[in-house]
Backbone atoms as SQL, in Angstrom:
CREATE TABLE atoms (id INTEGER PRIMARY KEY, chain TEXT, resi INTEGER, resn TEXT, atom TEXT, x REAL, y REAL, z REAL);
INSERT INTO atoms VALUES
  (1, 'A', 1, 'MET', 'N', 0.846, -1.185, 0.000),
  (2, 'A', 1, 'MET', 'CA', 0.000, 0.000, 0.000),
  (3, 'A', 1, 'MET', 'C', 0.883, 1.237, 0.000),
  (4, 'A', 2, 'ASP', 'N', 0.563, 2.151, -0.834),
  (5, 'A', 2, 'ASP', 'CA', 1.292, 3.408, -0.924),
  (6, 'A', 2, 'ASP', 'C', 0.585, 4.428, -0.035),
  (7, 'A', 3, 'ILE', 'N', 1.269, 4.930, 0.955),
  (8, 'A', 3, 'ILE', 'CA', 0.691, 5.889, 1.892),
  (9, 'A', 3, 'ILE', 'C', 1.432, 7.207, 1.721),
  (10, 'A', 4, 'ARG', 'N', 0.781, 8.155, 1.070),
  (11, 'A', 4, 'ARG', 'CA', 1.397, 9.450, 0.792),
  (12, 'A', 4, 'ARG', 'C', 0.703, 10.539, 1.590),
  (13, 'A', 5, 'CYS', 'N', 1.488, 11.482, 2.061),
  (14, 'A', 5, 'CYS', 'CA', 0.945, 12.595, 2.835),
  (15, 'A', 5, 'CYS', 'C', 1.545, 13.897, 2.328),
  (16, 'A', 6, 'ARG', 'N', 0.683, 14.822, 2.002),
  (17, 'A', 6, 'ARG', 'CA', 1.134, 16.134, 1.528),
  (18, 'A', 6, 'ARG', 'C', 1.002, 17.193, 2.615),
  (19, 'A', 7, 'LYS', 'N', 0.667, 16.782, 3.830),
  (20, 'A', 7, 'LYS', 'CA', 0.587, 17.706, 4.969),
  (21, 'A', 7, 'LYS', 'C', 2.002, 17.830, 5.517),
  (22, 'A', 8, 'THR', 'N', 2.799, 18.685, 4.884),
  (23, 'A', 8, 'THR', 'CA', 4.234, 18.751, 5.177),
  (24, 'A', 8, 'THR', 'C', 4.560, 19.281, 6.569),
  (25, 'A', 9, 'SER', 'N', 3.603, 19.911, 7.235),
  (26, 'A', 9, 'SER', 'CA', 3.876, 20.417, 8.581),
  (27, 'A', 9, 'SER', 'C', 3.600, 19.378, 9.661),
  (28, 'A', 10, 'CYS', 'N', 3.245, 18.151, 9.283),
  (29, 'A', 10, 'CYS', 'CA', 2.954, 17.099, 10.269),
  (30, 'A', 10, 'CYS', 'C', 4.247, 16.465, 10.774),
  (31, 'A', 11, 'ALA', 'N', 4.293, 16.154, 12.044),
  (32, 'A', 11, 'ALA', 'CA', 5.465, 15.539, 12.666),
  (33, 'A', 11, 'ALA', 'C', 5.754, 14.150, 12.093),
  (34, 'A', 12, 'TYR', 'N', 4.727, 13.466, 11.561),
  (35, 'A', 12, 'TYR', 'CA', 4.891, 12.108, 11.030),
  (36, 'A', 12, 'TYR', 'C', 5.253, 12.079, 9.549),
  (37, 'A', 13, 'ASN', 'N', 5.294, 13.226, 8.901),
  (38, 'A', 13, 'ASN', 'CA', 5.573, 13.279, 7.473),
  (39, 'A', 13, 'ASN', 'C', 7.075, 13.228, 7.234),
  (40, 'A', 14, 'ASP', 'N', 7.514, 12.170, 6.545),
  (41, 'A', 14, 'ASP', 'CA', 8.918, 12.030, 6.165),
  (42, 'A', 14, 'ASP', 'C', 8.976, 12.015, 4.642),
  (43, 'A', 15, 'ARG', 'N', 9.284, 13.159, 4.039),
  (44, 'A', 15, 'ARG', 'CA', 9.382, 13.271, 2.592),
  (45, 'A', 15, 'ARG', 'C', 8.150, 12.687, 1.902),
  (46, 'A', 16, 'TYR', 'N', 6.979, 13.145, 2.333),
  (47, 'A', 16, 'TYR', 'CA', 5.679, 12.813, 1.743),
  (48, 'A', 16, 'TYR', 'C', 5.201, 11.392, 2.038),
  (49, 'A', 17, 'THR', 'N', 5.842, 10.685, 2.964),
  (50, 'A', 17, 'THR', 'CA', 5.387, 9.370, 3.403),
  (51, 'A', 17, 'THR', 'C', 5.064, 9.448, 4.889),
  (52, 'A', 18, 'CYS', 'N', 3.895, 8.935, 5.271),
  (53, 'A', 18, 'CYS', 'CA', 3.489, 8.970, 6.673),
  (54, 'A', 18, 'CYS', 'C', 4.245, 7.916, 7.457),
  (55, 'A', 19, 'LYS', 'N', 4.860, 8.322, 8.561),
  (56, 'A', 19, 'LYS', 'CA', 5.625, 7.415, 9.412),
  (57, 'A', 19, 'LYS', 'C', 4.924, 7.127, 10.744),
  (58, 'A', 20, 'ALA', 'N', 3.649, 7.505, 10.854),
  (59, 'A', 20, 'ALA', 'CA', 2.900, 7.220, 12.085),
  (60, 'A', 20, 'ALA', 'C', 2.670, 5.710, 12.203),
  (61, 'A', 21, 'LYS', 'N', 2.529, 5.222, 13.432),
  (62, 'A', 21, 'LYS', 'CA', 2.280, 3.796, 13.650),
  (63, 'A', 21, 'LYS', 'C', 0.874, 3.410, 13.226),
  (64, 'A', 22, 'ALA', 'N', -0.028, 4.396, 13.229),
  (65, 'A', 22, 'ALA', 'CA', -1.411, 4.165, 12.825),
  (66, 'A', 22, 'ALA', 'C', -1.965, 5.466, 12.262),
  (67, 'A', 23, 'ILE', 'N', -2.960, 5.328, 11.397),
  (68, 'A', 23, 'ILE', 'CA', -3.659, 6.482, 10.842),
  (69, 'A', 23, 'ILE', 'C', -5.122, 6.337, 11.220),
  (70, 'A', 24, 'ASP', 'N', -5.739, 7.433, 11.584),
  (71, 'A', 24, 'ASP', 'CA', -7.133, 7.431, 12.020),
  (72, 'A', 24, 'ASP', 'C', -7.878, 8.497, 11.219),
  (73, 'A', 25, 'ILE', 'N', -8.762, 8.060, 10.325),
  (74, 'A', 25, 'ILE', 'CA', -9.519, 8.977, 9.472),
  (75, 'A', 25, 'ILE', 'C', -10.924, 9.143, 10.057),
  (76, 'A', 26, 'SER', 'N', -11.317, 10.376, 10.296),
  (77, 'A', 26, 'SER', 'CA', -12.617, 10.666, 10.907),
  (78, 'A', 26, 'SER', 'C', -13.749, 10.564, 9.883),
  (79, 'A', 27, 'LYS', 'N', -14.979, 10.704, 10.352),
  (80, 'A', 27, 'LYS', 'CA', -16.148, 10.680, 9.465),
  (81, 'A', 27, 'LYS', 'C', -16.088, 11.784, 8.427),
  (82, 'A', 28, 'SER', 'N', -15.443, 12.894, 8.768),
  (83, 'A', 28, 'SER', 'CA', -15.339, 14.016, 7.833),
  (84, 'A', 28, 'SER', 'C', -14.080, 13.922, 6.961),
  (85, 'A', 29, 'CYS', 'N', -13.417, 12.772, 6.954),
  (86, 'A', 29, 'CYS', 'CA', -12.222, 12.482, 6.147),
  (87, 'A', 29, 'CYS', 'C', -10.962, 13.202, 6.624),
  (88, 'A', 30, 'LEU', 'N', -10.953, 13.717, 7.841),
  (89, 'A', 30, 'LEU', 'CA', -9.758, 14.349, 8.412),
  (90, 'A', 30, 'LEU', 'C', -8.875, 13.307, 9.092),
  (91, 'A', 31, 'CYS', 'N', -7.568, 13.479, 8.971),
  (92, 'A', 31, 'CYS', 'CA', -6.625, 12.613, 9.680),
  (93, 'A', 31, 'CYS', 'C', -6.517, 13.096, 11.119),
  (94, 'A', 32, 'ARG', 'N', -6.957, 12.250, 12.056),
  (95, 'A', 32, 'ARG', 'CA', -6.930, 12.642, 13.468),
  (96, 'A', 32, 'ARG', 'C', -5.565, 12.417, 14.117),
  (97, 'A', 33, 'LYS', 'N', -4.629, 11.817, 13.406),
  (98, 'A', 33, 'LYS', 'CA', -3.282, 11.605, 13.950),
  (99, 'A', 33, 'LYS', 'C', -2.350, 12.785, 13.679),
  (100, 'A', 34, 'PHE', 'N', -2.829, 13.782, 12.961),
  (101, 'A', 34, 'PHE', 'CA', -1.989, 14.937, 12.634),
  (102, 'A', 34, 'PHE', 'C', -1.437, 15.590, 13.889),
  (103, 'A', 35, 'GLU', 'N', -0.123, 15.786, 13.891),
  (104, 'A', 35, 'GLU', 'CA', 0.570, 16.519, 14.957),
  (105, 'A', 35, 'GLU', 'C', 1.492, 17.513, 14.289),
  (106, 'A', 36, 'LYS', 'N', 1.365, 18.756, 14.680),
  (107, 'A', 36, 'LYS', 'CA', 2.211, 19.790, 14.087),
  (108, 'A', 36, 'LYS', 'C', 3.667, 19.521, 14.456),
  (109, 'A', 37, 'GLY', 'N', 4.524, 19.509, 13.451),
  (110, 'A', 37, 'GLY', 'CA', 5.939, 19.265, 13.661),
  (111, 'A', 37, 'GLY', 'C', 6.653, 20.512, 14.144),
  (112, 'A', 38, 'GLU', 'N', 7.893, 20.334, 14.528),
  (113, 'A', 38, 'GLU', 'CA', 8.696, 21.470, 15.008),
  (114, 'A', 38, 'GLU', 'C', 8.950, 22.471, 13.903),
  (115, 'A', 39, 'GLU', 'N', 9.208, 21.973, 12.698),
  (116, 'A', 39, 'GLU', 'CA', 9.470, 22.850, 11.567),
  (117, 'A', 39, 'GLU', 'C', 8.279, 22.804, 10.627),
  (118, 'A', 40, 'ALA', 'N', 7.530, 23.878, 10.564),
  (119, 'A', 40, 'ALA', 'CA', 6.395, 23.959, 9.648),
  (120, 'A', 40, 'ALA', 'C', 6.836, 24.697, 8.394),
  (121, 'A', 41, 'VAL', 'N', 7.611, 24.016, 7.567),
  (122, 'A', 41, 'VAL', 'CA', 8.153, 24.616, 6.360),
  (123, 'A', 41, 'VAL', 'C', 7.144, 24.450, 5.223),
  (124, 'A', 42, 'ASP', 'N', 6.848, 25.536, 4.519),
  (125, 'A', 42, 'ASP', 'CA', 5.939, 25.479, 3.384),
  (126, 'A', 42, 'ASP', 'C', 6.736, 25.068, 2.152),
  (127, 'A', 43, 'LYS', 'N', 6.667, 23.786, 1.807),
  (128, 'A', 43, 'LYS', 'CA', 7.424, 23.258, 0.678),
  (129, 'A', 43, 'LYS', 'C', 6.757, 23.546, -0.658),
  (130, 'A', 44, 'THR', 'N', 5.530, 24.034, -0.628),
  (131, 'A', 44, 'THR', 'CA', 4.813, 24.294, -1.873),
  (132, 'A', 44, 'THR', 'C', 5.370, 25.500, -2.613),
  (133, 'A', 45, 'LYS', 'N', 6.059, 26.388, -1.918),
  (134, 'A', 45, 'LYS', 'CA', 6.611, 27.586, -2.567),
  (135, 'A', 45, 'LYS', 'C', 7.651, 27.237, -3.631),
  (136, 'A', 46, 'ASN', 'N', 8.390, 26.149, -3.426),
  (137, 'A', 46, 'ASN', 'CA', 9.457, 25.765, -4.348),
  (138, 'A', 46, 'ASN', 'C', 9.218, 24.405, -5.002),
  (139, 'A', 47, 'MET', 'N', 7.987, 23.946, -4.999),
  (140, 'A', 47, 'MET', 'CA', 7.745, 22.569, -5.425),
  (141, 'A', 47, 'MET', 'C', 8.050, 22.320, -6.910),
  (142, 'A', 48, 'PHE', 'N', 8.043, 23.335, -7.741),
  (143, 'A', 48, 'PHE', 'CA', 8.329, 23.129, -9.158),
  (144, 'A', 48, 'PHE', 'C', 9.754, 23.519, -9.537),
  (145, 'A', 49, 'SER', 'N', 10.538, 23.979, -8.594),
  (146, 'A', 49, 'SER', 'CA', 11.905, 24.379, -8.896),
  (147, 'A', 49, 'SER', 'C', 12.858, 23.180, -8.945),
  (148, 'A', 50, 'ARG', 'N', 12.513, 22.103, -8.255),
  (149, 'A', 50, 'ARG', 'CA', 13.332, 20.888, -8.305),
  (150, 'A', 50, 'ARG', 'C', 12.466, 19.680, -7.958),
  (151, 'A', 51, 'THR', 'N', 12.922, 18.503, -8.323),
  (152, 'A', 51, 'THR', 'CA', 12.187, 17.271, -8.059),
  (153, 'A', 51, 'THR', 'C', 12.201, 16.985, -6.559),
  (154, 'A', 52, 'PRO', 'N', 11.037, 16.736, -5.960),
  (155, 'A', 52, 'PRO', 'CA', 11.014, 16.455, -4.529),
  (156, 'A', 52, 'PRO', 'C', 11.615, 15.092, -4.205),
  (157, 'A', 53, 'SER', 'N', 12.110, 14.958, -3.004),
  (158, 'A', 53, 'SER', 'CA', 12.655, 13.698, -2.522),
  (159, 'A', 53, 'SER', 'C', 11.549, 12.955, -1.775),
  (160, 'A', 54, 'TYR', 'N', 11.304, 11.704, -2.163),
  (161, 'A', 54, 'TYR', 'CA', 10.271, 10.901, -1.531),
  (162, 'A', 54, 'TYR', 'C', 10.901, 9.808, -0.681),
  (163, 'A', 55, 'ALA', 'N', 10.315, 9.552, 0.487),
  (164, 'A', 55, 'ALA', 'CA', 10.763, 8.448, 1.337),
  (165, 'A', 55, 'ALA', 'C', 10.246, 7.147, 0.734),
  (166, 'A', 56, 'PRO', 'N', 10.864, 6.009, 1.061),
  (167, 'A', 56, 'PRO', 'CA', 10.396, 4.725, 0.531),
  (168, 'A', 56, 'PRO', 'C', 8.946, 4.439, 0.928),
  (169, 'A', 57, 'GLN', 'N', 8.269, 3.696, 0.065),
  (170, 'A', 57, 'GLN', 'CA', 6.888, 3.305, 0.301),
  (171, 'A', 57, 'GLN', 'C', 6.800, 2.417, 1.531),
  (172, 'A', 58, 'ARG', 'N', 5.703, 2.531, 2.277),
  (173, 'A', 58, 'ARG', 'CA', 5.501, 1.692, 3.457),
  (174, 'A', 58, 'ARG', 'C', 4.620, 0.507, 3.116),
  (175, 'A', 59, 'ASN', 'N', 4.861, -0.613, 3.779),
  (176, 'A', 59, 'ASN', 'CA', 4.034, -1.801, 3.617),
  (177, 'A', 59, 'ASN', 'C', 2.785, -1.643, 4.473),
  (178, 'A', 60, 'SER', 'N', 1.625, -1.974, 3.934),
  (179, 'A', 60, 'SER', 'CA', 0.368, -1.812, 4.666),
  (180, 'A', 60, 'SER', 'C', 0.302, -2.687, 5.916),
  (181, 'A', 61, 'LYS', 'N', 1.132, -3.721, 5.994),
  (182, 'A', 61, 'LYS', 'CA', 1.138, -4.590, 7.171),
  (183, 'A', 61, 'LYS', 'C', 1.795, -3.914, 8.367),
  (184, 'A', 62, 'THR', 'N', 2.528, -2.826, 8.132),
  (185, 'A', 62, 'THR', 'CA', 3.225, -2.143, 9.225),
  (186, 'A', 62, 'THR', 'C', 2.441, -0.962, 9.776),
  (187, 'A', 63, 'ILE', 'N', 1.263, -0.691, 9.210),
  (188, 'A', 63, 'ILE', 'CA', 0.485, 0.452, 9.668),
  (189, 'A', 63, 'ILE', 'C', -0.999, 0.094, 9.695),
  (190, 'A', 64, 'LYS', 'N', -1.664, 0.498, 10.755),
  (191, 'A', 64, 'LYS', 'CA', -3.102, 0.278, 10.892),
  (192, 'A', 64, 'LYS', 'C', -3.809, 1.557, 10.469),
  (193, 'A', 65, 'ILE', 'N', -4.716, 1.432, 9.510),
  (194, 'A', 65, 'ILE', 'CA', -5.446, 2.598, 9.026),
  (195, 'A', 65, 'ILE', 'C', -6.912, 2.437, 9.403),
  (196, 'A', 66, 'GLU', 'N', -7.307, 3.127, 10.467),
  (197, 'A', 66, 'GLU', 'CA', -8.704, 3.114, 10.894),
  (198, 'A', 66, 'GLU', 'C', -9.456, 4.174, 10.110),
  (199, 'A', 67, 'CYS', 'N', -10.693, 3.858, 9.727),
  (200, 'A', 67, 'CYS', 'CA', -11.480, 4.791, 8.939),
  (201, 'A', 67, 'CYS', 'C', -12.924, 4.787, 9.427),
  (202, 'A', 68, 'TYR', 'N', -13.457, 5.976, 9.645),
  (203, 'A', 68, 'TYR', 'CA', -14.842, 6.119, 10.102),
  (204, 'A', 68, 'TYR', 'C', -15.688, 6.880, 9.093),
  (205, 'A', 69, 'ALA', 'N', -15.116, 7.159, 7.919),
  (206, 'A', 69, 'ALA', 'CA', -15.844, 7.864, 6.869),
  (207, 'A', 69, 'ALA', 'C', -16.779, 6.896, 6.150),
  (208, 'A', 70, 'HIS', 'N', -17.835, 7.425, 5.560),
  (209, 'A', 70, 'HIS', 'CA', -18.771, 6.619, 4.775),
  (210, 'A', 70, 'HIS', 'C', -18.149, 6.440, 3.387),
  (211, 'A', 71, 'CYS', 'N', -17.114, 5.597, 3.326),
  (212, 'A', 71, 'CYS', 'CA', -16.258, 5.459, 2.154),
  (213, 'A', 71, 'CYS', 'C', -16.338, 4.044, 1.585),
  (214, 'A', 72, 'LEU', 'N', -16.167, 3.947, 0.289),
  (215, 'A', 72, 'LEU', 'CA', -16.172, 2.667, -0.410),
  (216, 'A', 72, 'LEU', 'C', -15.091, 1.716, 0.125),
  (217, 'A', 73, 'PHE', 'N', -13.965, 2.267, 0.575),
  (218, 'A', 73, 'PHE', 'CA', -12.839, 1.456, 1.046),
  (219, 'A', 73, 'PHE', 'C', -12.909, 1.110, 2.537),
  (220, 'A', 74, 'ASN', 'N', -13.899, 1.614, 3.245),
  (221, 'A', 74, 'ASN', 'CA', -14.051, 1.349, 4.675),
  (222, 'A', 74, 'ASN', 'C', -14.716, -0.010, 4.870),
  (223, 'A', 75, 'LYS', 'N', -13.982, -0.945, 5.423),
  (224, 'A', 75, 'LYS', 'CA', -14.497, -2.283, 5.724),
  (225, 'A', 75, 'LYS', 'C', -14.401, -2.512, 7.219),
  (226, 'A', 76, 'ASN', 'N', -15.530, -2.358, 7.891),
  (227, 'A', 76, 'ASN', 'CA', -15.602, -2.557, 9.344),
  (228, 'A', 76, 'ASN', 'C', -14.604, -1.701, 10.112),
  (229, 'A', 77, 'GLY', 'N', -14.455, -0.451, 9.680),
  (230, 'A', 77, 'GLY', 'CA', -13.599, 0.492, 10.389),
  (231, 'A', 77, 'GLY', 'C', -12.141, 0.481, 9.976),
  (232, 'A', 78, 'LEU', 'N', -11.768, -0.332, 8.989),
  (233, 'A', 78, 'LEU', 'CA', -10.391, -0.377, 8.500),
  (234, 'A', 78, 'LEU', 'C', -10.363, -0.058, 7.010),
  (235, 'A', 79, 'CYS', 'N', -9.362, 0.695, 6.584),
  (236, 'A', 79, 'CYS', 'CA', -9.226, 1.080, 5.183),
  (237, 'A', 79, 'CYS', 'C', -8.688, -0.094, 4.372),
  (238, 'A', 80, 'GLN', 'N', -9.369, -0.416, 3.266),
  (239, 'A', 80, 'GLN', 'CA', -8.963, -1.507, 2.388),
  (240, 'A', 80, 'GLN', 'C', -8.489, -1.013, 1.018),
  (241, 'A', 81, 'ALA', 'N', -8.174, 0.267, 0.898),
  (242, 'A', 81, 'ALA', 'CA', -7.699, 0.821, -0.370),
  (243, 'A', 81, 'ALA', 'C', -6.293, 0.314, -0.677),
  (244, 'A', 82, 'ASN', 'N', -5.917, 0.319, -1.951),
  (245, 'A', 82, 'ASN', 'CA', -4.562, -0.077, -2.354),
  (246, 'A', 82, 'ASN', 'C', -3.522, 0.936, -1.909),
  (247, 'A', 83, 'GLY', 'N', -3.954, 2.132, -1.633),
  (248, 'A', 83, 'GLY', 'CA', -3.074, 3.200, -1.173),
  (249, 'A', 83, 'GLY', 'C', -3.928, 4.386, -0.788),
  (250, 'A', 84, 'ILE', 'N', -3.393, 5.257, 0.044),
  (251, 'A', 84, 'ILE', 'CA', -4.134, 6.461, 0.409),
  (252, 'A', 84, 'ILE', 'C', -3.228, 7.671, 0.282),
  (253, 'A', 85, 'THR', 'N', -3.862, 8.796, 0.032),
  (254, 'A', 85, 'THR', 'CA', -3.151, 10.067, -0.024),
  (255, 'A', 85, 'THR', 'C', -3.869, 11.056, 0.871),
  (256, 'A', 86, 'LEU', 'N', -3.121, 11.691, 1.740),
  (257, 'A', 86, 'LEU', 'CA', -3.643, 12.759, 2.581),
  (258, 'A', 86, 'LEU', 'C', -3.133, 14.059, 1.993),
  (259, 'A', 87, 'ASN', 'N', -4.040, 15.003, 1.812),
  (260, 'A', 87, 'ASN', 'CA', -3.662, 16.267, 1.200),
  (261, 'A', 87, 'ASN', 'C', -3.912, 17.404, 2.178),
  (262, 'A', 88, 'ASP', 'N', -3.191, 18.469, 2.004),
  (263, 'A', 88, 'ASP', 'CA', -3.321, 19.653, 2.846),
  (264, 'A', 88, 'ASP', 'C', -4.364, 20.572, 2.212),
  (265, 'A', 89, 'LEU', 'N', -5.621, 20.410, 2.599),
  (266, 'A', 89, 'LEU', 'CA', -6.715, 21.221, 2.080),
  (267, 'A', 89, 'LEU', 'C', -7.244, 22.122, 3.180),
  (268, 'A', 90, 'LYS', 'N', -7.326, 23.402, 2.902),
  (269, 'A', 90, 'LYS', 'CA', -7.818, 24.380, 3.877),
  (270, 'A', 90, 'LYS', 'C', -7.018, 24.298, 5.183),
  (271, 'A', 91, 'ASN', 'N', -5.702, 24.042, 5.048),
  (272, 'A', 91, 'ASN', 'CA', -4.783, 23.909, 6.200),
  (273, 'A', 91, 'ASN', 'C', -5.150, 22.764, 7.129),
  (274, 'A', 92, 'ARG', 'N', -5.828, 21.759, 6.608),
  (275, 'A', 92, 'ARG', 'CA', -6.186, 20.577, 7.399),
  (276, 'A', 92, 'ARG', 'C', -5.848, 19.328, 6.591),
  (277, 'A', 93, 'PRO', 'N', -5.506, 18.214, 7.269),
  (278, 'A', 93, 'PRO', 'CA', -5.110, 16.993, 6.564),
  (279, 'A', 93, 'PRO', 'C', -6.317, 16.125, 6.176),
  (280, 'A', 94, 'TYR', 'N', -6.752, 16.203, 4.930),
  (281, 'A', 94, 'TYR', 'CA', -7.894, 15.432, 4.437),
  (282, 'A', 94, 'TYR', 'C', -7.428, 14.201, 3.646),
  (283, 'A', 95, 'CYS', 'N', -8.160, 13.103, 3.794),
  (284, 'A', 95, 'CYS', 'CA', -7.939, 11.917, 2.984),
  (285, 'A', 95, 'CYS', 'C', -8.610, 12.153, 1.631),
  (286, 'A', 96, 'ILE', 'N', -7.827, 12.224, 0.559),
  (287, 'A', 96, 'ILE', 'CA', -8.406, 12.474, -0.754),
  (288, 'A', 96, 'ILE', 'C', -8.615, 11.186, -1.536),
  (289, 'A', 97, 'THR', 'N', -8.349, 10.049, -0.919),
  (290, 'A', 97, 'THR', 'CA', -8.646, 8.748, -1.531),
  (291, 'A', 97, 'THR', 'C', -10.125, 8.417, -1.336),
  (292, 'A', 98, 'PHE', 'N', -10.791, 9.164, -0.504),
  (293, 'A', 98, 'PHE', 'CA', -12.197, 8.970, -0.161),
  (294, 'A', 98, 'PHE', 'C', -13.098, 8.879, -1.389),
  (295, 'A', 99, 'LEU', 'N', -13.900, 7.809, -1.442),
  (296, 'A', 99, 'LEU', 'CA', -14.944, 7.639, -2.444),
  (297, 'A', 99, 'LEU', 'C', -16.229, 7.277, -1.694),
  (298, 'A', 100, 'ARG', 'N', -17.247, 8.114, -1.830),
  (299, 'A', 100, 'ARG', 'CA', -18.500, 7.879, -1.106),
  (300, 'A', 100, 'ARG', 'C', -19.099, 6.543, -1.498),
  (301, 'A', 101, 'LYS', 'N', -19.592, 5.816, -0.492),
  (302, 'A', 101, 'LYS', 'CA', -20.272, 4.533, -0.724),
  (303, 'A', 101, 'LYS', 'C', -21.551, 4.751, -1.474);
C-alpha cells in the first residue's frame, strides 16, 4: 500500500510518506493523527523548482489505518484501499482517496 501525505507540517511526514504507527480517518475524512511538527516549512513555494525527494513506500502490514468515513474502502472500520493520499486542504489533513459509498 502506498501511503502518501502532503501535509508537510505534520510531525509524522517524512518526505511525503506517513511514518505514524497508525492512521485514524474521521467521518469528515480528516486525519486525526496529525501533529504539528517542530518545523512547519511550506514546501509548496518551491515545489516546481526541483524534483522532490520521496521516502520509501511503506508496507500496509506495518500500519493500521482506521477509517470512520462513509467510504467505499471502509471495511468494518479499517481502510482496504490499495493506497491512500492525505492532502493539505484548507490547512487541514484530508484523505483524498475517499470515495463515497
